[in-house]
C-alpha positions, 0 to 999 in steps of 0.5 A, a space after each residue: 827825684 827830680 820831680 819829688 824834689 820841685 815839689 819837696 821846695 815848693 812845699 818848704 816855700 808855701 809854708 814859709 809864705 803861710 808864716 809871713 802872712 799871719 806872723 805880725 812882723 811885717 814891719 818894726 818900730 823902735 822908740 828912741 824916747 822908750 827903748 824898753 817898748 818895741 812895737 811890730 806890725 802885720 796884716 793882722 794886728 799890732 804888737 808891743 813888746 814890753 820888757 816887764 809886761 812882755 808882748 801885747 797884741 790888738 787886731 785892727 778894728 777893721 778891714 777898711 781902716 788899713 792903709 790901701 798897700 796892707 789891705 791889697 797885701 792882705 788879699 794877695 797873700 791869701 791869693 798866694 797860700 791858696 794857689 800854693 796848696 792847689 799846686 801842692 794837690 795837683 802836683 802830688 798826682 803828677 808825680 811818676 812815683 805816685 802809682 795813681 793813674 800809673 797807666 794815663 802818662 800824657 794826664 800826669 803830665 799835664 797835672 804837674 805842669 799845672 802844679 809848676 804853674 800854680 807855683 810860679 803865681 803863688 810865687 809872684 803873688 807873694 813878691 808882690 805885696 812883700 816889695 810893694 810893703 817894703 817900697 812903701 817902707 823906705 820911702 816913708 823912712 826917708 820922708 824929709 816932710 816928716 819931722 825927725 823926732 817922728 818914729 819910723 817904721 823898718 823892715 820886719 823878720 817877714 819880709 825876708 822870710 816872703 822874700 825867701 818863700 817867694 824865691 822857692 816857689 817861683 824856683 820850684 815852679 819852673 823847675 817843675 815846668 822845665 822838667 815836664 816840658 823838655 823831658 818825658 816822664 817815662 820812656 817806652 821801648 819801642 819793639 819793631 818786628 822783623 819782616 822776613 821777606 822769601 822768595 819761596 816756600 821753606 817747605 819746597 826745599 825740605 823735600 816736601 813734594 805732596 805739599 802744594 802751595 
């Protein structure tokens, strides 16, 4: 149950990070001059929400045209999603409740340990880009060189989703590593064969004179 709980927690974190990668909600911009327009930015596109028209999104023209922080964030989020999927695949084969490879206990233990490490790395590769974009956003928001009339980007919902997803992945990876390293995945009873030492043959005591030892 402890192993399964760790994998389920990692699955939740992985789904959250995948959603964070593709939704255009990394940054929000509310124009004071036109309150009917609300802009959002993600790693793939920029969207504008208008009260009469609805939401319209436009993809970025080129990957190289993106700011440096968004380019690196897109690569790291791709890496995080791949490592999370690989960790889920490997750790599932290491669960004790899975009957496949039930006799290979050492191999299942190593698979579960590897899955936990992959979850941990996946969480870090999500935490780095989300925190980096948040840091750049804060710097630009409080930039004194920028005129006050210029609208400034703020945190979007995807930023908080990324932090929660990274936390779940790091927590599940640490949990699986701990329960794998400090507990045995299965306990085997040890049977000891009793050793009986006799100084003389019991047949000699039962009255069998013809028996020769």
